[in-house]
N, C-alpha and C positions, 0 to 999 in steps of 0.2 A: 505556570509554564506548561505547555502541552508539547509532548514529544511527537514529532511528525513522521516517525517511522513505525509507530506502534501498530498501525493497521495493515502493514505490508505482510505480516506473517501468514495469515489465513489464505490470501490469494496465491501466495507462493507455494504453500503446501498443496493446494488444489492442483496447480499446474504441474508441480513436481510429481504428485501422485498420478495424474493422468499419463505422464511420461513413463513412470517406472513400475507402477503396480501391475499393469497387464503383463509385462515381461517377467516379473517375478512370479506371478501366479501361473502363467503359461509354462515357464520352464520348470517350475516345481511339479505341475501336473504331468508334463511330459516325462520328467524323471520318474514319477510314480508309475507311469505306464510302460516306459521303455527301459528303465533301470540303467540309464546311461549317466555316469557320474559327471560327464562334461555339462550336462543340463543342470545338475545339482550345483556345480561350481558357478554356472551362469546365474542361477537364482540367488546364490549366496552373495556373489559380487554385486549384482544389481540391488539387492536388499541393503548392503552396506553403503553403496553409493547414495541410495535413497535416504538412509538415515543421516549420512553426512550432509547431504543437501538440505534436509529439514533442520539440522543443527545450525547450519550456516544461515538459513533464513531466520531462525530464532535469534541468533546473535545479532543479525542486522536489524531486527525489529526492536531490540533492546538498546540501540544506539542513542546516545544523548547529543549527537552532533547537529541534528536539525530540530528546530523548535519554533513555537509561536508563543509570544509573551506580550502582555499589555504593560506598558511602562509610560507613566506620565501622559495618559490619554493617547498614546501612539501604539500601534501594533507593530511589533518587530517580528518578521518572519525570516528565518534562516533556512533555506532549502535550495539545492541546486536546480536550476532551470535549464533544460537542454536547449531551449530555443535562444534565449538571450545571454545565457552564461552568468546571470546575476546570482549571487549567493545570499544576499540579504536585501530585504526591502523594508522600508519604514513607511507606514501609512497612518495618517491621522484618523482617529476613531470616527470622527464626523464624516470622513470621506468614504467609509465602508458602506456599501449598499446591502450586500448579503454574502453569505457563505453557502455554497452548495456542497452537499455530501452525497457521494454515490456509494450505496451499500453493496455488500457482496451478493445479496439476493437479487439485485437489479440486473435485468437483461442488458439494459443500456450500458451499465458499467462494464460488463464483460465485452461488449463490442468496442470499448475503448482500448482493448488490447491491440487493436489495429494501429493505434497511435502510440504504442509502447507504454500505456498507462494501465496499471492494475486496478481492480475494484477496490473500494474503500478509500478512494482518494477524495480530496477536497479542493474546491476552487474558491477563490475570493474575488468578488466583483467590487470595484471601487472607482471613485472619480479621480482622475489625474488631468490637470489642466483643462477641465471642462468636458472631458470625454471619458466614457466608461471603459475600463480595462478589466479583463478577466485573467487571473493568474493561477496556475496550478501551484498549490502550496504544500502538497505532500500527502501523507497517509496517517492522519491522526486517528485515535480511537474514537468511536462514535459517542460513547458516554462522556468522555472528556470534552469533546467538541460541543455537545449539547449543554453541558454545565457552563462552559466558557461563554457561549452565546447568550445564555440566560443571565449570567452575571454581568455581561457587558452591554446587553441590550441589542446585540447584532441579530439581524434576521437570519435564520437558518432554514435552508430548504433541503429536505431529505429526499433523495431520489433512489 
């Protein structure tokens, strides 16, 4: 079983850091120069919000709610899909063409933020009624996905 929220932690921390770290550092430096305690309070509050947001991201990445499992030569993927609202999909192993994984270092994966998708996501391409379908399946860990694809013989494309 592969947990499909495991890879969401690092991208969330990068985004949260981009939002909060400049304010924390800027207000701390301004306090050092101006000795205005309001600026120190701003730095402390933003630092606490940053830590709480990182903790929430960590808790979300440890969730067992969404998973990928191979059961009787069928892949069962449980993950919410914003487009169709499906929560679970079952695909025969023979219908799976490939799985695409977008790493956090890929520029292409960061451009997917435009579509509200974080880096470290995976897509599964499979045949359904004679036509190819591509479905966003979540944010699995890279190492877990590599070993799963090796064990099942599914083609894995790393991007």
